C-alpha positions as CSV (number, residue, x, y, z in Angstrom):
1,M,174.5,85.8,123.0
2,S,176.9,88.5,124.3
3,H,178.7,88.7,127.7
4,I,178.8,92.3,129.0
5,G,180.7,93.5,132.0
6,I,179.3,96.6,133.7
7,D,181.1,98.9,136.2
8,L,178.9,99.6,139.3
9,R,181.5,101.5,141.2
10,C,179.7,104.8,140.7
11,L,176.9,103.4,142.9
12,L,179.0,103.1,146.1
13,T,178.3,106.6,147.4
14,P,175.9,107.1,150.3
15,H,173.6,109.4,148.3
16,R,172.8,108.7,144.7
17,T,174.0,111.5,142.4
18,G,172.7,112.2,138.8
19,I,175.2,109.7,137.5
20,G,174.0,107.1,140.0
21,E,170.4,107.7,138.9
22,Y,171.4,107.4,135.2
23,T,173.1,104.1,135.9
24,V,170.3,102.6,137.9
25,E,167.6,103.7,135.5
26,L,169.4,102.6,132.4
27,L,170.4,99.2,133.7
28,S,166.9,98.6,135.1
29,A,165.4,99.3,131.7
30,V,168.0,97.2,129.9
31,F,167.5,94.2,132.2
32,A,163.7,94.4,131.8
33,L,164.0,94.2,128.0
34,D,166.9,91.8,127.5
35,H,166.8,88.2,128.8
36,H,169.2,86.9,126.3
37,N,172.6,88.5,126.9
38,H,174.4,88.0,130.2
39,Y,175.5,90.9,132.4
40,Y,178.3,90.8,135.0
41,L,178.1,93.7,137.4
42,F,181.5,94.6,138.8
43,Y,182.0,96.4,142.1
44,N,184.9,96.7,144.5
45,S,185.1,97.7,148.1
46,Y,187.0,96.5,151.2
47,Q,183.7,96.8,153.1
48,D,180.8,94.5,152.2
49,V,178.5,96.8,150.3
50,F,176.4,94.3,148.3
51,L,173.2,95.1,150.1
52,D,173.6,98.8,149.4
53,L,173.5,98.1,145.6
54,P,170.3,97.9,143.6
55,Q,169.1,94.3,143.8
56,W,168.4,93.1,140.2
57,E,167.1,89.5,140.2
58,Q,167.0,88.6,136.6
59,A,168.6,85.2,135.8
60,N,171.0,86.7,133.3
61,V,172.4,89.3,135.7
62,H,175.3,88.4,137.9
63,Y,177.2,90.3,140.6
64,V,181.0,90.3,140.7
65,G,182.4,91.8,143.9
66,T,186.0,92.1,144.9
67,R,187.3,93.2,148.3
68,W,190.4,95.3,147.6
69,P,190.8,98.6,149.4
70,N,189.7,101.1,146.7
71,K,192.7,103.4,147.0
72,L,195.1,100.4,146.5
73,F,193.0,99.0,143.7
74,N,192.9,102.3,141.8
75,T,196.6,102.9,142.3
76,I,197.5,99.5,140.9
77,V,195.2,99.9,137.9
78,A,196.5,103.4,137.2
79,T,200.2,102.4,137.4
80,T,200.3,98.9,136.0
81,R,197.2,98.7,133.9
82,R,196.4,95.5,135.9
83,P,194.2,93.7,136.7
84,K,192.3,93.6,133.4
85,L,188.7,93.9,134.6
86,D,187.3,91.7,132.0
87,K,189.7,88.8,133.0
88,L,188.9,89.4,136.6
89,I,185.2,89.1,135.9
90,I,185.8,85.9,133.9
91,D,187.9,84.3,136.7
92,Y,185.3,85.2,139.3
93,S,182.4,84.0,137.1
94,K,184.0,80.6,136.5
95,K,184.7,80.1,140.2
96,N,181.1,80.9,141.0
97,N,179.6,78.8,138.2
98,F,178.1,81.7,136.3
99,Q,177.2,80.9,132.6
100,F,180.3,81.8,130.6
101,P,182.1,80.6,127.5
102,T,184.3,77.6,128.3
103,T,187.3,78.7,126.1
104,D,189.9,80.7,128.0
105,A,190.8,82.6,124.9
106,R,187.4,84.4,124.7
107,P,187.2,87.7,126.6
108,L,184.1,89.6,127.5
109,D,182.4,91.0,124.4
110,Y,181.8,94.4,126.0
111,F,182.6,96.3,129.1
112,F,180.3,99.2,129.9
113,S,181.4,102.1,132.0
114,P,178.5,104.4,132.9
115,H,181.0,106.8,134.3
116,L,184.8,107.4,134.3
117,N,186.8,105.3,136.7
118,F,190.1,103.5,136.8
119,T,189.7,100.9,134.1
120,A,192.0,98.4,132.3
121,L,190.7,96.0,129.7
122,S,192.1,93.4,127.3
123,P,192.4,94.6,123.7
124,K,189.7,92.3,122.4
125,T,187.0,93.5,124.9
126,K,185.1,96.4,123.4
127,H,184.7,99.4,125.8
128,I,181.5,101.4,125.9
129,L,182.0,104.5,127.9
130,T,179.5,107.2,129.0
131,I,180.9,110.7,129.3
132,H,178.3,112.9,131.0
133,D,180.4,116.1,130.6
134,I,183.9,117.4,130.8
135,S,183.1,120.4,133.1
136,F,186.3,119.5,135.0
137,E,188.3,120.7,132.0
138,F,186.4,124.0,131.5
139,F,185.7,124.9,135.2
140,P,188.5,123.4,137.4
141,K,187.7,126.0,140.0
142,F,184.4,124.2,140.7
143,F,186.3,121.0,141.8
144,T,188.3,120.2,144.9
145,P,192.1,119.6,144.6
146,R,191.4,116.0,145.3
147,Q,188.8,115.8,142.5
148,R,191.2,117.5,140.1
149,L,193.9,115.0,141.0
150,W,191.5,112.1,140.5
151,H,190.5,113.4,137.0
152,H,194.2,113.8,136.1
153,L,195.0,110.2,137.2
154,V,192.0,108.6,135.6
155,S,193.0,110.1,132.2
156,P,189.6,111.0,130.6
157,K,191.1,111.8,127.2
158,K,193.0,108.5,127.0
159,Q,189.9,106.6,128.0
160,C,187.9,108.3,125.3
161,E,190.6,107.4,122.8
162,R,190.6,103.8,123.9
163,A,186.8,103.4,124.0
164,D,185.1,101.8,121.0
165,I,181.8,103.5,121.6
166,I,181.2,106.7,123.6
167,L,177.8,107.6,124.9
168,T,176.9,111.2,125.7
169,P,173.6,112.5,127.2
170,S,173.6,115.5,125.0
171,A,174.9,116.9,121.7
172,N,176.6,119.6,123.7
173,T,178.8,117.0,125.4
174,K,179.6,115.4,122.1
175,R,180.7,118.7,120.7
176,D,182.9,119.2,123.7
177,L,184.6,115.8,123.2
178,V,185.2,116.5,119.5
179,D,186.4,120.1,120.0
180,Y,188.5,119.7,123.2
181,Y,189.7,116.1,123.1
182,K,189.7,115.8,119.2
183,I,187.8,112.5,119.5
184,N,186.4,111.0,116.3
185,E,182.8,112.0,116.2
186,N,181.7,108.8,114.4
187,K,182.2,106.8,117.6
188,I,180.3,109.2,119.8
189,K,176.6,108.4,120.1
190,V,174.2,111.0,121.6
191,V,171.8,108.9,123.7
192,F,169.4,111.0,125.8
193,P,168.7,109.7,129.3
194,G,165.1,109.1,130.3
195,L,162.9,110.4,133.0
196,S,163.2,108.7,136.4
197,S,160.6,105.9,137.0
198,T,159.7,107.9,140.1
199,F,157.8,110.2,137.8
200,K,156.1,107.6,135.7
201,S,152.8,105.6,136.1
202,P,150.8,103.2,134.0
203,L,148.4,106.1,133.2
204,E,151.1,108.4,131.9
205,G,153.4,107.1,129.3
206,G,152.2,103.5,129.5
207,E,155.4,102.1,131.0
208,G,154.2,101.2,134.5
209,D,156.8,99.4,136.5
210,V,158.8,98.3,133.4
211,G,162.5,99.0,134.0
212,Q,162.4,99.4,137.8
213,S,164.6,97.5,140.1
214,R,163.2,96.1,143.4
215,T,164.5,99.2,145.1
216,S,162.8,101.7,142.9
217,P,160.3,104.0,144.6
218,K,156.7,103.9,143.6
219,P,155.9,106.3,140.7
220,M,153.6,109.3,141.3
221,R,151.0,110.2,138.6
222,I,151.3,114.0,138.2
223,G,148.1,115.9,138.7
224,S,146.2,113.0,140.3
225,P,144.5,113.2,143.7
226,S,147.3,111.1,145.2
227,S,149.9,113.6,143.9
228,R,148.0,116.5,145.4
229,R,147.9,114.7,148.7
230,E,151.6,113.9,148.6
231,S,152.4,117.6,147.8
232,A,150.3,118.5,150.9
233,D,152.2,115.9,152.9
234,I,155.6,117.2,151.8
235,R,154.5,120.8,152.7
236,K,153.6,119.6,156.2
237,K,156.8,117.5,156.6
238,Y,159.2,120.3,155.7
239,N,157.0,123.2,156.9
240,L,156.9,124.8,153.5
241,P,155.3,128.1,152.7
242,D,152.3,128.4,150.4
243,N,154.3,130.0,147.6
244,F,158.0,129.2,147.0
245,I,160.7,129.1,144.4
246,L,162.5,125.8,144.5
247,F,166.1,124.8,143.8
248,L,167.0,121.2,144.0
249,G,170.6,119.9,143.5
250,T,173.9,119.5,145.2
251,I,174.9,122.6,147.3
252,E,178.1,123.5,145.5
253,P,179.6,126.5,143.6
254,R,178.9,125.1,140.1
255,K,175.2,125.3,140.7
256,N,175.3,129.1,141.1
257,I,173.2,129.2,144.2
258,T,174.7,132.5,145.4
259,G,173.6,133.9,142.0
260,L,170.1,132.5,142.7
261,I,170.0,134.2,146.1
262,E,171.0,137.5,144.5
263,A,168.3,137.1,141.9
264,F,165.7,136.4,144.6
265,E,166.7,139.6,146.3
266,I,166.4,141.6,143.0
267,F,163.0,140.1,142.4
268,N,161.8,141.2,145.8
269,I,163.1,144.7,145.2
270,Q,161.2,144.8,141.9
271,Y,158.1,143.2,143.3
272,P,158.1,144.1,147.0
273,I,154.5,142.8,147.7
274,S,155.5,139.3,146.8
275,N,154.9,136.7,149.4
276,T,157.1,134.1,147.7
277,S,160.0,132.3,149.6
278,L,163.1,130.6,148.3
279,V,163.5,126.9,149.2
280,I,166.9,125.3,148.5
281,A,167.0,121.5,148.6
282,G,169.9,119.1,148.2
283,A,172.8,117.4,149.9
284,P,175.8,119.6,150.8
285,G,178.6,119.4,148.3
286,W,182.1,120.8,148.5
287,N,183.0,124.4,149.3
288,N,179.5,125.2,150.4
289,K,180.4,127.4,153.3
290,K,180.1,130.6,151.3
291,I,176.7,129.6,150.0
292,Y,175.2,129.2,153.5
293,E,177.0,132.4,154.6
294,R,175.5,134.3,151.7
295,A,172.0,133.2,152.6
296,A,172.6,134.0,156.3
297,K,173.7,137.6,155.4
298,S,170.8,138.2,153.1
299,K,168.1,140.8,154.1
300,L,165.6,138.1,153.1
301,R,167.2,135.3,155.2
302,D,163.9,134.7,156.9
303,K,162.4,133.8,153.5
304,I,165.2,131.4,152.5
305,K,164.9,127.8,153.7
306,F,167.4,124.9,153.3
307,L,165.9,121.4,153.3
308,G,169.0,119.3,153.0
309,F,169.0,115.9,151.2
310,I,165.7,114.9,149.6
311,K,164.8,111.2,149.2
312,P,164.1,110.3,145.5
313,E,160.6,109.3,146.3
314,E,159.9,112.8,147.8
315,K,161.1,114.7,144.7
316,P,157.9,114.6,142.6
317,A,155.7,116.0,145.4
318,L,158.3,118.7,146.1
319,Y,158.5,119.8,142.5
320,A,154.7,119.8,142.2
321,A,154.3,121.9,145.3
322,A,156.7,124.6,144.0
323,S,155.5,127.8,142.4
324,L,158.6,127.9,140.3
325,F,161.8,125.9,139.8
326,V,165.1,127.7,139.2
327,Y,168.3,125.9,138.2
328,P,170.9,128.5,137.3
329,S,173.9,126.1,136.9
330,F,177.0,127.3,135.1
331,Y,177.4,124.0,133.3
332,E,175.5,120.7,133.0
333,G,176.1,117.7,130.9
334,F,172.4,117.0,131.1
335,G,170.6,118.4,134.1
336,F,168.2,115.8,135.6
337,P,166.5,118.2,138.0
338,V,165.3,120.4,135.2
339,L,163.7,117.5,133.4
340,E,162.1,116.2,136.6
341,A,160.7,119.7,137.4
342,M,159.2,120.0,133.8
343,A,157.6,116.5,134.2
344,S,156.1,117.6,137.5
345,G,154.4,120.7,136.1
346,A,156.7,123.3,137.7
347,P,157.5,126.2,135.4
348,V,161.3,126.3,135.0
349,I,164.0,128.9,134.8
350,T,167.4,127.6,133.9
351,S,170.7,128.7,132.3
352,N,171.2,129.4,128.6
353,R,174.5,127.4,128.8
354,A,175.8,124.0,127.9
355,S,173.2,121.3,127.4
356,L,170.3,123.0,129.2
357,P,168.8,124.8,126.2
358,E,169.0,121.5,124.3
359,I,167.2,119.6,127.0
360,T,164.4,122.2,127.7
361,G,163.7,123.3,124.1
362,S,161.0,125.9,124.2
363,A,159.8,124.7,127.6
364,A,161.8,126.9,130.0
365,Y,162.7,130.5,130.6
366,L,166.4,130.7,129.8
367,A,168.7,133.3,131.5
368,N,172.4,134.1,131.6
369,P,173.7,132.5,134.8
370,N,176.2,135.4,135.2
371,K,173.4,137.9,135.3
372,P,171.1,137.6,138.4
373,E,168.9,140.4,137.0
374,E,167.9,138.1,134.1
375,I,167.0,135.3,136.5
376,A,165.0,137.8,138.5
377,E,163.2,138.9,135.4
378,G,162.3,135.3,134.8
379,M,160.9,135.0,138.3
380,R,158.8,138.1,137.8
381,S,157.5,136.9,134.4
382,L,156.6,133.4,135.3
383,L,155.0,134.2,138.7
384,N,152.9,137.2,137.4
385,N,152.1,136.5,133.8
386,Q,149.5,133.7,133.9
387,S,149.4,133.2,130.2
388,L,153.2,132.7,130.0
389,R,153.1,130.5,133.0
390,S,150.4,128.3,131.6
391,Q,152.1,127.9,128.3
392,T,155.4,127.2,129.9
393,I,153.9,124.4,132.0
394,K,152.1,122.9,128.9
395,N,155.3,123.0,126.9
396,S,157.2,121.4,129.8
397,L,154.9,118.5,130.1
398,E,155.2,117.8,126.4
399,Q,159.0,118.2,126.3
400,A,159.4,115.8,129.2
401,K,157.6,113.0,127.3
402,Q,160.5,112.8,124.9
403,F,162.8,111.4,127.5
404,N,162.0,107.7,127.9
405,W,164.3,105.1,129.5
406,N,162.8,102.2,127.5
407,Q,163.8,104.0,124.3
408,T,167.3,104.7,125.8
409,A,167.7,101.1,126.7
410,Q,166.6,99.9,123.3
411,T,169.2,102.2,121.7
412,F,171.9,100.8,124.0
413,L,170.9,97.2,123.1
414,N,171.0,98.1,119.4
415,L,174.6,99.2,119.8
416,L,175.5,95.8,121.2
417,S,174.1,94.1,118.1
418,S,175.4,96.5,115.5
């Protein structure tokens, strides 16, 4: 039996990001498979945020919450390397009568960080760290001054050097860590994430509700009568046009949304009889003013629609309703929206950069994100060439099957026993 601490601090944001989805889906699948090891879920907030967290109810899963102001807590950890999070978890667990070794000399066996954060651990506790990407090193202009300061203080390279095992969601991120940080490649394991349980059903993939927390939305079976009905409902709710190109992601410069708008304009010049609109969905990120201004100044502004934040349970229907999904991001460590769109039967255009070609294989139209004319050509091809469109959708559905959270969870558990 092993005792594993897990950092839940990445789940304290109002809207769940890709990293948040990764954390919830991975842990849900792990807890569904493993009833032997004990897990201690650490979070910290001055406010009482327990009910905002996923509510896993397995007997071997324990919540460890502290009530420090986060800025103070992070400052203390960064400057003093205290408190040791494994010892903090042990002390809390003993006070609350959690099952734990009685000897004070034994630390946690592992501490798993699904994302970078201020972390200090005892030398004997093995650290498993997920690095999703190091875009902040290559594209600092895409991050706020506050975010850049945060990354400097959290010391990603030092954390990688301290970690015993590093998980990356793609071979591309592994290469970046080896080339840029000079990390020993032998301790870096490429472990692909899975497809969100929102997109699964017992009739597709055979997984049913395995791996879902109590708060997971009900899966939608792609192509079923219920999925078509939900797509019709989503059209009605958001007043969507019959034909639209969809983008879904955070509204921020790194996603290259201004390039998408320019590509949409070029497409309409090349194909003036098109009745296709552009729908941009997602929560506002930082430095988004220029994106909204660019859309407002477009000659096609009446055909561009912003939806704002989309609930996770609405995503499958929105993807399925789209004529085309375009995700021209400059850099992604993985790119969950691309995988989700492929699984939903939406033909995909995405960037030929970073991990995106690796994730899509031959299942997407790849374009240079710096060349809107290439993105526009992809729009023209996939909207007007029925043979190419059908083959792309077929390839997408097959490619998406490769990403399975149960398989990811089993790989994670194998690392604990190796």
